[in-house]
C-alpha positions as CSV (number, residue, x, y, z in Angstrom):
1,M,3.0,17.7,6.8
2,S,1.3,15.5,10.4
3,W,1.0,12.0,10.3
4,E,-2.1,12.3,11.0
5,L,-3.1,8.2,12.1
6,T,-6.8,7.1,13.0
7,S,-7.6,3.8,15.1
8,D,-10.5,2.8,12.4
9,R,-8.0,2.0,9.3
10,P,-5.4,-0.5,9.3
11,I,-2.6,1.6,10.2
12,Y,-0.3,0.8,7.2
13,A,-2.3,1.2,4.5
14,Q,-3.1,4.8,6.2
15,L,1.0,5.2,5.5
16,I,0.5,3.9,1.7
17,E,-1.8,6.7,1.9
18,Q,-0.6,9.8,3.7
19,I,3.5,9.1,1.5
20,E,1.7,8.8,-1.6
21,L,-0.1,12.5,-0.7
22,K,4.0,13.5,0.6
23,I,4.8,12.2,-2.7
24,C,2.3,14.4,-5.0
25,T,3.0,17.4,-3.0
26,G,6.4,17.4,-3.2
27,V,7.8,16.5,0.1
28,Y,9.5,13.8,-1.5
29,P,10.3,14.4,-4.9
30,P,10.6,12.5,-8.0
31,G,14.5,10.5,-7.7
32,S,14.9,11.6,-3.9
33,R,16.2,9.6,-1.5
34,M,13.8,8.6,0.8
35,P,14.0,8.8,4.7
36,S,14.8,5.1,6.6
37,V,11.9,2.9,7.8
38,R,13.2,4.1,11.1
39,E,13.9,7.2,11.0
40,L,9.9,7.5,9.1
41,A,8.4,4.5,11.4
42,R,9.5,7.0,14.9
43,E,8.2,10.1,12.6
44,A,5.6,8.5,12.4
45,S,4.5,7.0,16.2
46,V,4.6,3.5,14.2
47,N,6.2,0.6,15.0
48,P,9.2,0.1,11.7
49,N,7.5,-3.9,10.9
50,T,4.7,-1.4,9.9
51,M,6.6,1.0,8.0
52,Q,8.3,-1.0,6.3
53,R,5.3,-2.8,4.7
54,A,3.9,-0.1,4.3
55,L,7.3,1.0,2.3
56,A,6.9,-3.0,1.0
57,G,3.7,-1.9,-0.7
58,L,4.8,1.4,-2.1
59,E,7.5,-0.6,-4.1
60,D,4.8,-2.8,-4.9
61,S,2.8,-0.5,-7.2
62,N,6.8,1.3,-8.4
63,L,6.5,4.6,-6.4
64,L,8.9,3.1,-4.4
65,F,12.4,1.3,-5.1
66,T,15.1,-0.1,-4.1
67,Y,18.5,1.2,-5.2
68,R,21.1,-2.0,-3.9
69,T,21.9,-0.8,-0.3
70,S,21.8,2.8,-1.0
71,G,17.9,2.5,0.0
72,R,15.1,3.7,-1.1
73,F,14.0,6.3,-3.8
74,V,10.9,8.1,-5.0
75,T,10.9,6.4,-8.2
76,E,11.7,9.5,-11.4
77,D,8.0,8.3,-13.1
78,E,6.5,11.6,-13.2
79,K,3.1,10.3,-15.8
80,L,2.9,7.8,-12.5
81,V,3.3,9.8,-9.3
82,G,0.5,12.8,-11.7
83,Q,-1.9,9.1,-12.1
84,V,-1.3,9.5,-8.3
85,K,-2.5,12.3,-7.6
86,Q,-5.8,11.6,-10.3
87,R,-6.5,8.9,-8.3
88,L,-6.4,10.7,-5.0
89,A,-8.5,14.0,-6.3
90,G,-10.8,11.8,-7.0
91,E,-11.1,10.1,-3.7
92,H,-10.9,13.2,-2.2
93,T,-13.6,13.9,-4.6
94,R,-16.5,11.6,-4.1
95,E,-15.3,11.4,-0.5
96,F,-16.3,15.7,-0.5
97,L,-19.6,14.6,-2.3
98,D,-21.6,12.3,0.0
99,R,-20.2,14.4,3.0
100,M,-22.2,17.2,0.5
101,Q,-25.2,15.1,-0.2
102,R,-25.4,13.9,3.3
103,L,-26.1,17.2,3.7
104,G,-28.6,17.4,1.6
105,F,-27.3,19.1,-1.1
106,D,-28.0,18.7,-4.3
107,H,-26.2,19.5,-7.1
108,E,-26.4,22.7,-8.3
109,E,-26.1,24.8,-4.2
110,I,-22.9,21.3,-4.3
111,L,-20.8,23.4,-7.5
112,A,-23.0,26.9,-6.2
113,A,-20.9,26.3,-2.8
114,L,-17.8,25.3,-5.2
115,S,-17.7,28.2,-7.2
116,R,-18.7,30.7,-4.4
117,I,-15.6,29.1,-1.8
118,M,-13.1,29.3,-5.4
119,E,-13.8,32.8,-5.5
120,E,-13.4,33.3,-1.7
121,N,-9.7,32.4,-2.3
122,K,-8.7,33.7,-4.5
123,R,-8.5,36.5,-3.0
């Protein structure tokens, strides 16, 4: 999963969101050791201080924790990961609905479009 950063919002906030997504999708599974700040910064092509700020934010939300000198680890609290996953799903859903409404779709048309696409994805 590549890093997709834009200039419209603070980079550290985008890094937090993308690491949350990587945790929720299992790229960084619960209990796993995170790559170092420098490795992550190099991978995302950002300043290590910016990556450090993002990781500190994830520690503040308890998604990551530091174990002495062994590095950072992903929480083993699957309930917390599930809550983050639900929050991200809500954000994506609201964004989708907003875009559909701006395109002029009403409630029934949005549901029909979703139903059709879900059927197509089954195949």
